[in-house]
C-alpha distance (Angstrom), angle and dihedral (degrees) to the residues before:
residue distance angle dihedral
M1 . . .
Q2 3.79 . .
A3 3.70 127.2 .
N4 3.78 118.4 -93.2
G5 3.79 119.4 -108.7
T6 3.75 142.6 86.2
H7 3.79 91.5 -61.2
S8 3.82 97.0 55.1
F9 3.85 130.5 106.0
G10 3.80 88.4 -112.3
A11 3.81 94.7 52.2
R12 3.82 91.7 48.5
L13 3.85 91.0 48.5
R14 3.85 92.3 48.1
S15 3.80 92.7 49.1
L16 3.79 93.3 49.0
R17 3.73 92.9 45.4
L18 3.85 91.6 51.6
A19 3.80 89.5 47.3
K20 3.85 87.3 57.9
D21 3.85 90.1 46.6
L22 3.81 91.7 -124.2
S23 3.69 127.3 147.2
Q24 3.86 119.3 -133.1
A25 3.81 90.0 -108.4
Q26 3.80 92.6 50.6
L27 3.77 92.9 50.1
A28 3.80 90.9 48.1
R29 3.78 91.2 53.8
L30 3.82 91.2 49.2
V31 3.79 90.7 56.2
G32 3.80 95.2 41.4
R33 3.80 97.5 -110.1
H34 3.77 134.7 126.7
Q35 3.82 112.4 -79.2
T36 3.82 90.6 -113.1
A37 3.84 95.4 52.0
I38 3.82 98.7 90.7
G39 3.84 96.0 59.5
P40 3.83 95.4 66.1
Y41 3.79 90.0 45.8
E42 3.78 91.9 54.8
R43 3.78 92.0 45.8
D44 3.83 88.8 52.8
E45 3.78 91.6 -123.1
Y46 3.84 89.2 139.0
M47 3.75 139.9 -16.8
P48 3.80 120.3 -108.5
A49 3.78 119.9 -123.6
R50 3.77 118.7 -83.5
D51 3.86 94.2 -104.5
V52 3.84 89.5 53.4
V53 3.87 90.3 48.5
E54 3.80 87.8 52.8
K55 3.81 92.6 50.6
L56 3.86 91.2 47.1
A57 3.79 90.5 50.1
A58 3.77 94.4 49.4
I59 3.85 92.8 49.6
L60 3.77 93.6 44.8
G61 3.79 95.9 45.6
A62 3.72 95.8 -116.1
S63 3.83 136.9 109.0
P64 3.76 125.1 -103.3
E65 3.86 86.9 -121.7
F66 3.80 90.6 59.7
L67 3.81 93.2 48.7
I68 3.77 94.1 47.9
F69 3.77 104.5 32.4
G70 3.83 105.2 14.1
R71 3.76 92.9 -114.7
S72 3.76 138.4 93.2
A73 3.84 126.4 -124.6
H74 3.77 88.5 -132.1
R75 3.79 127.6 39.5
T76 3.83 125.5 -161.7
S77 3.81 114.2 -130.2
I78 3.82 132.5 -168.6
P79 3.81 128.1 -168.6
A80 3.84 120.1 -110.0
I81 3.78 99.2 -142.5
G82 3.82 99.7 176.2
R83 3.77 146.9 -19.2
I84 3.79 139.2 -109.2
A85 3.81 106.6 -115.5
A86 3.82 136.5 -176.4
A87 3.88 114.7 -28.8
G88 3.74 89.5 11.3
M89 3.82 93.6 -69.4
V90 3.80 113.5 163.7
I91 3.82 113.1 -133.0
E92 3.80 116.0 -172.3
H93 3.78 119.8 -153.0
G94 3.81 95.6 -129.0
H95 3.81 125.7 -162.2
A96 3.79 93.5 -60.1
R97 3.82 91.0 67.0
P98 3.78 116.3 44.7
S99 3.83 115.2 -131.5
P100 3.84 110.9 -110.1
M101 3.81 116.1 -131.6
L102 3.78 116.8 -121.9
A103 3.74 113.2 -148.9
L104 3.76 112.0 -146.7
R105 3.77 118.3 -137.5
D106 3.79 87.7 -131.2
E107 3.79 94.0 158.6
Q108 3.77 88.1 66.8
L109 3.77 95.7 51.9
V110 3.80 133.9 77.2
G111 3.83 127.7 -174.1
Y112 3.74 131.4 -126.4
E113 3.87 123.0 -171.9
V114 3.79 114.9 -131.0
D115 3.83 107.8 -123.1
D116 3.80 100.2 158.5
G117 3.81 138.2 55.1
T118 3.80 98.4 -134.9
M119 3.83 91.5 113.3
A120 3.84 97.3 33.1
P121 2.98 133.2 166.9
A122 3.82 89.9 25.2
Y123 3.82 89.6 59.6
R124 3.80 123.3 24.4
L125 3.81 128.9 -148.0
G126 3.77 111.6 -87.2
Q127 3.78 95.4 23.3
I128 3.79 119.4 126.4
L129 3.81 115.9 -126.2
L130 3.81 115.1 -144.2
V131 3.77 106.0 -142.0
A132 3.81 134.2 -180.0
A133 3.84 108.7 -99.1
I134 3.77 93.1 -145.8
S135 3.83 124.1 64.3
D136 3.77 119.3 -127.1
E137 3.81 113.7 -145.6
R138 3.81 90.3 -162.2
A139 3.81 94.8 80.0
E140 3.79 93.5 169.5
R141 3.84 89.1 73.2
H142 3.80 88.9 69.4
L143 3.85 101.6 49.1
G144 3.74 111.5 148.8
R145 3.74 94.4 18.9
D146 3.84 132.1 105.5
V147 3.80 111.3 -104.4
L148 3.72 143.7 161.8
A149 3.79 100.3 -109.1
E150 3.78 116.9 -151.1
L151 3.85 107.6 -147.3
Q152 3.72 120.2 -154.0
D153 3.85 91.6 -117.1
G154 3.84 88.9 63.3
R155 3.79 100.5 -99.5
I156 3.79 120.7 128.6
L157 3.76 116.9 -153.7
L158 3.83 135.2 -174.1
R159 3.79 105.8 -127.7
T160 3.77 146.9 137.4
L161 3.78 108.3 -98.9
L162 3.83 113.7 -130.3
P163 3.77 134.7 173.3
S164 3.83 118.3 -95.9
R165 3.73 134.3 -145.7
E166 3.83 89.2 -117.2
R167 3.74 120.5 73.7
G168 3.79 112.8 -112.5
R169 3.76 93.4 16.1
F170 3.81 134.3 94.0
D171 3.77 144.9 -152.2
L172 3.75 118.2 -123.3
A173 3.81 113.9 -152.6
A174 3.83 129.2 -167.6
N175 3.78 130.4 -175.9
A176 3.87 94.8 -128.5
A177 3.85 102.7 24.8
P178 3.73 136.9 60.9
T179 3.84 118.1 -85.6
L180 3.84 112.2 -103.3
R181 3.81 106.0 -137.5
D182 3.77 133.8 -151.6
V183 3.85 94.8 4.1
A184 3.81 123.9 173.2
L185 3.82 111.8 -138.0
G186 3.77 132.8 -157.4
G187 3.82 90.8 -157.4
V188 3.80 144.3 -47.9
R189 3.72 136.0 -125.3
R190 3.79 116.3 -150.3
V191 3.78 121.7 -122.1
W192 3.87 106.1 -133.0
G193 3.78 96.7 -174.1
A194 3.75 146.9 -62.7
L195 3.79 133.7 -98.6
D196 3.80 132.4 -164.5
R197 3.80 115.3 -121.5
A198 3.76 89.3 -108.9
A199 3.80 87.9 73.9
F200 3.75 91.6 64.4
A201 3.81 126.2 79.1
A202 3.80 115.1 -118.3
D203 3.80 114.0 -110.5
D204 3.82 92.2 -108.0
E205 3.81 92.0 50.1
S206 3.77 93.2 49.3
K207 3.78 90.1 54.2
G208 3.75 94.9 48.4
């Protein structure tokens, strides 16, 4: 059994399940288990068998390595070819200085397609939001940032997290919707950025 917390098997499983908008019973049916099986997994009462972990990973769009260890067997990297210097001046490394490779922590990210203008113009229709896969119960650490806010009634909303007048509660602001005030949250997942679809390889390219 693993320790409870945001870095446990159960926490990763729960976050990925919520990202897929699946109930515990639905996920259990998809992997051929009893409808009550997922709860103990998410509470880290015991680990499922390896074949069940592989089924869970396939359904949730993750790797077994991520679910078990919190890491992926493969990591995407991009070159850092320069820097933004004083006054916003772009300075490229050039051939004299090799470009370092930045390894993305892609096993800790999930994607959501933007299909609504609530947060426009910050995020445009069709963009893919890159969001933390694991929920952080300490919402106050993300004040002023865009998050997926997990409301206690089960809804999850894309909003900017702001302080509230009431202790332990928060305001949730949007660019094209009223601010929700004094909201109690179960957790938040930080939005790390957004990419246009052009930044992603097509399925046939990625397999080539």
